[in-house]
C-alpha positions as CSV (number, residue, x, y, z in Angstrom):
1,M,84.2,1.8,-147.0
2,T,83.2,-1.7,-147.7
3,E,80.9,-3.0,-145.0
4,T,82.1,-6.1,-143.3
5,T,79.7,-8.9,-142.4
6,T,79.2,-11.3,-139.6
7,A,77.3,-13.8,-141.7
8,A,78.0,-17.5,-141.2
9,V,81.7,-18.3,-141.8
10,A,83.1,-21.6,-142.8
11,Q,85.7,-22.8,-140.3
12,P,89.1,-22.3,-141.7
13,T,91.3,-25.3,-142.3
14,P,94.8,-25.4,-140.8
15,G,97.4,-23.4,-142.7
16,G,95.2,-21.0,-144.5
17,G,91.4,-21.0,-144.6
18,N,89.5,-23.1,-147.0
19,G,92.4,-24.2,-149.2
20,T,92.6,-21.0,-151.2
21,G,95.6,-19.6,-149.2
22,P,99.0,-18.9,-150.7
23,S,100.7,-21.7,-152.6
24,E,104.2,-22.8,-151.8
25,G,106.6,-20.1,-152.8
26,G,103.7,-17.6,-153.2
27,P,103.1,-14.4,-151.1
28,S,103.0,-14.9,-147.4
29,N,99.8,-14.2,-145.5
30,H,101.7,-13.0,-142.5
31,T,102.7,-9.3,-142.1
32,K,103.9,-6.8,-139.6
33,I,100.9,-4.6,-140.3
34,L,97.5,-5.6,-141.8
35,I,95.0,-2.9,-142.7
36,V,91.3,-3.5,-143.0
37,G,89.6,-1.1,-145.4
38,S,90.7,0.5,-148.7
39,G,89.2,4.0,-148.4
40,P,91.2,7.1,-147.9
41,A,92.1,6.1,-144.3
42,G,93.2,2.6,-145.1
43,L,95.2,3.4,-148.3
44,T,96.9,6.4,-146.7
45,A,97.9,4.1,-143.8
46,A,99.2,1.6,-146.4
47,I,101.3,4.3,-148.1
48,Y,103.0,5.3,-144.8
49,A,103.4,1.7,-143.7
50,A,104.9,0.6,-147.0
51,R,107.4,3.5,-147.1
52,A,108.4,2.3,-143.6
53,N,109.3,-1.1,-145.1
54,L,106.5,-2.8,-143.1
55,E,105.2,-4.6,-146.3
56,P,101.5,-4.1,-145.4
57,I,98.6,-6.2,-146.6
58,V,95.3,-4.4,-147.2
59,L,92.1,-6.3,-147.0
60,G,90.2,-3.9,-149.1
61,G,86.7,-5.5,-149.5
62,Y,84.9,-6.9,-152.4
63,V,83.9,-3.3,-153.4
64,P,87.1,-1.5,-152.6
65,G,87.7,2.2,-152.4
66,G,85.2,3.3,-149.8
67,Q,82.4,5.9,-150.2
68,L,84.3,7.9,-152.8
69,M,83.6,5.1,-155.3
70,I,80.0,6.4,-155.4
71,T,81.0,10.0,-155.5
72,S,81.2,11.7,-158.8
73,D,83.0,15.1,-158.6
74,V,85.4,15.7,-155.6
75,E,86.4,19.3,-155.4
76,N,87.4,19.6,-151.8
77,Y,90.4,17.3,-151.8
78,P,93.7,19.3,-151.8
79,G,95.8,19.1,-154.9
80,F,93.1,18.9,-157.5
81,P,92.1,22.5,-158.4
82,D,89.9,21.3,-161.2
83,G,88.3,18.5,-159.1
84,I,88.6,14.8,-159.7
85,Q,86.2,11.9,-159.9
86,G,85.9,9.9,-156.7
87,P,86.8,6.5,-158.3
88,E,89.8,8.1,-160.1
89,L,91.0,9.6,-156.8
90,M,90.8,6.2,-155.1
91,E,92.6,4.6,-158.0
92,K,95.5,7.0,-157.4
93,F,95.5,6.2,-153.7
94,R,95.7,2.5,-154.5
95,A,98.4,2.9,-157.2
96,Q,100.5,4.9,-154.8
97,A,100.2,2.3,-152.0
98,E,101.0,-0.5,-154.4
99,H,103.9,1.4,-155.8
100,F,105.6,1.3,-152.4
101,G,105.0,-2.4,-151.9
102,T,101.5,-2.7,-150.5
103,R,99.6,-5.9,-151.3
104,V,95.9,-5.3,-151.7
105,V,93.4,-8.2,-151.4
106,D,89.9,-7.4,-152.6
107,A,87.9,-9.4,-150.1
108,D,85.8,-8.7,-147.1
109,V,86.9,-9.7,-143.6
110,D,84.6,-12.4,-142.3
111,R,86.1,-13.0,-138.8
112,V,88.9,-11.9,-136.5
113,D,90.6,-13.2,-133.5
114,F,92.4,-10.6,-131.4
115,S,93.0,-12.8,-128.4
116,E,96.7,-13.1,-128.9
117,R,99.5,-12.1,-131.3
118,P,100.0,-12.6,-134.1
119,F,96.4,-11.4,-134.7
120,R,94.3,-13.6,-136.9
121,L,91.8,-12.4,-139.6
122,W,89.9,-14.3,-142.2
123,A,88.9,-12.8,-145.6
124,D,87.0,-15.0,-148.0
125,H,87.8,-17.9,-145.6
126,V,91.6,-17.3,-146.1
127,E,93.6,-16.8,-142.9
128,Y,95.9,-13.8,-142.5
129,T,98.1,-13.1,-139.5
130,A,99.6,-9.8,-138.4
131,E,101.7,-8.4,-135.6
132,S,99.6,-5.2,-135.7
133,V,96.3,-4.2,-137.3
134,I,94.7,-1.0,-138.4
135,V,90.9,-1.0,-138.7
136,A,89.7,1.5,-141.3
137,T,86.4,0.0,-142.5
138,G,84.6,3.3,-142.5
139,A,80.8,3.9,-142.2
140,S,78.0,3.3,-144.7
141,A,75.3,5.9,-145.3
142,L,71.8,4.5,-144.7
143,W,69.7,4.5,-147.8
144,L,66.0,4.1,-148.4
145,G,66.6,1.0,-150.6
146,L,64.7,2.4,-153.6
147,E,65.7,1.2,-157.1
148,N,65.8,4.8,-158.6
149,E,67.6,6.1,-155.5
150,T,70.4,3.7,-156.3
151,R,70.3,4.4,-160.1
152,L,70.5,8.2,-159.6
153,R,73.3,8.3,-157.0
154,G,75.8,10.8,-158.2
155,R,73.2,12.3,-160.5
156,G,71.2,14.2,-158.0
157,V,71.1,11.7,-155.1
158,S,73.7,12.2,-152.4
159,A,74.3,11.4,-148.7
160,C,76.8,14.1,-148.1
161,A,75.8,17.8,-148.3
162,T,79.3,18.9,-147.3
163,C,80.7,16.9,-150.2
164,D,78.2,17.7,-152.9
165,G,76.3,20.8,-151.9
166,F,78.3,23.1,-154.1
167,F,77.0,21.3,-157.2
168,F,73.4,22.4,-156.4
169,R,73.9,26.1,-156.5
170,G,70.7,27.7,-157.6
171,K,68.7,24.5,-157.5
172,K,65.9,23.3,-155.3
173,V,66.8,20.3,-153.1
174,A,65.1,18.0,-150.7
175,V,66.6,16.5,-147.5
176,I,65.2,13.4,-145.9
177,G,65.5,13.0,-142.1
178,G,64.5,14.5,-138.8
179,G,67.6,14.3,-136.6
180,D,70.5,16.7,-136.1
181,T,72.3,15.5,-139.2
182,A,69.3,16.3,-141.4
183,L,68.7,19.7,-139.8
184,E,72.4,20.6,-140.1
185,E,72.6,19.4,-143.7
186,A,69.5,21.4,-144.7
187,T,70.9,24.5,-143.1
188,F,74.2,24.0,-144.8
189,L,72.6,23.5,-148.2
190,T,70.9,27.0,-148.0
191,R,74.3,28.4,-148.8
192,F,73.8,27.1,-152.3
193,A,70.2,26.2,-152.9
194,P,67.5,28.9,-152.9
195,E,64.9,26.4,-151.6
196,V,65.5,23.4,-149.3
197,V,62.6,21.1,-148.5
198,L,62.9,18.9,-145.3
199,V,61.0,15.7,-145.6
200,H,60.2,14.0,-142.3
201,R,58.0,11.0,-141.7
202,R,56.8,12.2,-138.3
203,D,55.1,15.4,-137.0
204,R,58.1,16.5,-135.0
205,F,61.9,16.5,-135.4
206,R,64.2,14.3,-133.3
207,G,67.1,16.7,-133.4
208,S,68.3,19.1,-130.7
209,K,66.2,22.2,-130.0
210,I,69.0,24.5,-131.1
211,M,69.3,22.8,-134.5
212,Q,65.5,22.8,-134.9
213,D,65.2,26.5,-134.1
214,R,68.0,27.3,-136.5
215,A,66.4,25.3,-139.4
216,L,62.9,26.4,-138.8
217,A,63.9,30.1,-138.6
218,N,65.7,29.9,-142.0
219,P,63.4,31.4,-144.7
220,K,64.9,29.1,-147.4
221,I,63.8,25.9,-145.5
222,S,60.3,24.5,-145.6
223,V,59.1,21.3,-144.0
224,L,56.9,18.5,-145.3
225,W,55.7,16.7,-142.2
226,N,54.4,13.1,-142.0
227,K,55.8,12.3,-145.4
228,E,57.8,9.3,-146.7
229,V,59.7,9.2,-150.0
230,T,58.5,6.2,-152.0
231,D,60.3,6.9,-155.2
232,V,62.9,9.1,-156.8
233,L,61.8,10.6,-160.2
234,G,64.0,11.4,-163.2
235,D,65.5,9.7,-166.2
236,D,69.2,10.9,-166.2
237,V,69.1,13.2,-163.2
238,V,66.7,13.8,-160.3
239,S,63.6,15.7,-161.2
240,G,61.4,15.1,-158.2
241,I,60.3,12.7,-155.5
242,R,57.1,10.7,-154.9
243,L,55.7,11.0,-151.3
244,L,53.3,9.1,-149.2
245,D,51.4,10.8,-146.4
246,T,51.9,8.6,-143.3
247,V,48.6,9.9,-141.8
248,T,46.2,10.0,-144.7
249,G,47.8,7.5,-147.1
250,E,47.6,10.0,-149.9
251,T,50.4,10.2,-152.5
252,S,51.9,13.3,-154.1
253,E,54.9,14.5,-156.0
254,E,57.4,17.2,-155.1
255,P,59.7,18.7,-157.9
256,T,63.3,18.9,-156.8
257,Q,66.7,18.8,-158.6
258,G,68.5,17.2,-155.7
259,L,67.9,14.7,-152.9
260,F,70.0,14.3,-149.9
261,L,69.7,11.4,-147.5
262,A,70.4,12.3,-143.9
263,I,68.8,9.3,-142.1
264,G,72.1,8.2,-140.5
265,Y,75.2,6.2,-140.9
266,K,76.1,2.7,-139.9
267,P,79.7,2.2,-138.9
268,N,81.2,-1.0,-140.4
269,T,82.1,-2.6,-137.0
270,D,80.1,-5.8,-136.8
271,V,83.0,-8.1,-137.2
272,F,85.0,-6.3,-134.5
273,R,82.4,-5.9,-131.8
274,D,83.5,-9.0,-129.8
275,W,87.0,-7.5,-129.5
276,L,86.9,-3.7,-129.7
277,E,85.0,-1.1,-127.7
278,V,82.1,0.7,-129.4
279,D,80.2,3.8,-128.4
280,D,76.4,4.1,-128.1
281,K,76.2,4.7,-131.9
282,G,78.2,1.7,-132.7
283,Y,81.4,3.6,-133.7
284,L,84.8,2.3,-132.5
285,V,86.2,4.1,-129.5
286,V,89.8,5.3,-129.8
287,H,92.3,6.0,-127.0
288,D,95.3,8.2,-127.4
289,E,94.4,9.4,-130.9
290,T,94.3,6.0,-132.8
291,G,94.7,3.2,-130.2
292,S,92.0,0.6,-129.3
293,K,91.6,-1.4,-126.1
294,V,93.6,-4.2,-127.7
295,D,97.3,-3.4,-127.7
296,G,98.6,-3.4,-131.2
297,V,95.2,-2.7,-132.9
298,F,94.7,0.8,-134.2
299,V,91.7,2.7,-135.6
300,A,91.4,5.2,-138.4
301,G,88.8,7.1,-140.4
302,D,85.0,7.1,-140.4
303,V,84.7,3.8,-138.5
304,H,85.3,6.0,-135.4
305,D,84.7,9.5,-136.7
306,H,81.0,10.4,-136.8
307,R,81.7,14.1,-136.7
308,Y,83.7,15.1,-139.8
309,R,83.4,12.1,-142.2
310,Q,85.6,13.7,-144.9
311,A,88.1,12.1,-147.2
312,V,90.8,14.5,-146.1
313,T,90.3,13.8,-142.4
314,A,90.1,10.1,-143.0
315,A,93.4,10.3,-144.8
316,G,94.9,12.2,-141.9
317,D,93.7,9.5,-139.5
318,G,95.3,6.9,-141.7
319,C,98.6,8.7,-141.5
320,K,98.4,8.9,-137.7
321,A,97.5,5.3,-137.3
322,A,100.3,4.1,-139.5
323,I,102.9,6.2,-137.5
324,D,101.5,5.0,-134.2
325,A,101.5,1.3,-135.4
326,E,105.1,1.7,-136.6
327,R,106.3,3.1,-133.3
328,W,104.4,0.4,-131.5
329,L,106.1,-2.3,-133.6
330,E,109.4,-0.6,-132.9
331,S,108.7,-0.7,-129.1
332,Q,108.0,-4.4,-129.4
333,G,111.2,-5.0,-131.2
334,I,109.4,-6.0,-134.4
335,A,110.3,-3.0,-136.5
336,E,113.6,-1.3,-136.7
337,A,113.8,2.3,-135.5
338,A,115.5,3.3,-138.7
339,T,112.2,2.8,-140.6
340,A,110.9,5.9,-139.0
341,T,113.0,7.9,-141.5
342,A,110.6,6.8,-144.2
343,W,108.0,9.3,-143.0
């Protein structure tokens, strides 16, 4: 999902941010339920909230759609036996949400104030207010920042073995990282790839001993110690990687048809950290399935889930958060109980 930012924010003017708020007679920037994030979690929450007549507003980010927007073929989302392109799937999510009355604003959240209700949020310096909020901003995979890595995403470069491993059946692949995620992804990829090369910049793994033992005992996995990837090779698809030896300074090339980044994820929580509880990895902490420590603020998707990180689990989270928010609004006398029939 689109990463929010805590960069400097212009102070909003009374009545709607920097003067770019709704004009007289235009759409209101107040809603019963405001959803931050437009990936599977956020848009599923919007579908449920809209069908409950809550008229949700989604602040979807400048690059809406979440991580599926950089995923080519999606074959593990139910209902699409022939697979579907990630951007097309998210387009369908959005169209369904808008069909039921969701208003989507393609802007990042700059600032929030959860000190009292209605809650206040600013996106592109425009103020929005809401009786309840669902945070579904997701998590962003960490990348190396190489030009060719970006260019070849979806064409051999991936950050999700569970999502894309199937497409590398019979191909040699490389995995970058030394923690549990890298070890787990390398082991998973041996189901499809005859050879998996683990590239680690140190001389020992950081992952748990059980994961190390499992990976090192797998005959399909080999390890390149003390190596950093300095470039991704290939014109239209990945054909190899260029390596730097962190001890000797020597460079080399390793042929590979796939490259998986497993150096971690960064939950998109910066703008919420002054208000909501985060764990030691920076993910939002949930209580009673989808609740946060602020009454009326709910959480869904990868912004709290660092275990599964799948589109289908994020969508399920969005459904739960929307139902919990609707029932909370009902308990506050803000939403009518009859709306529950919309589920």
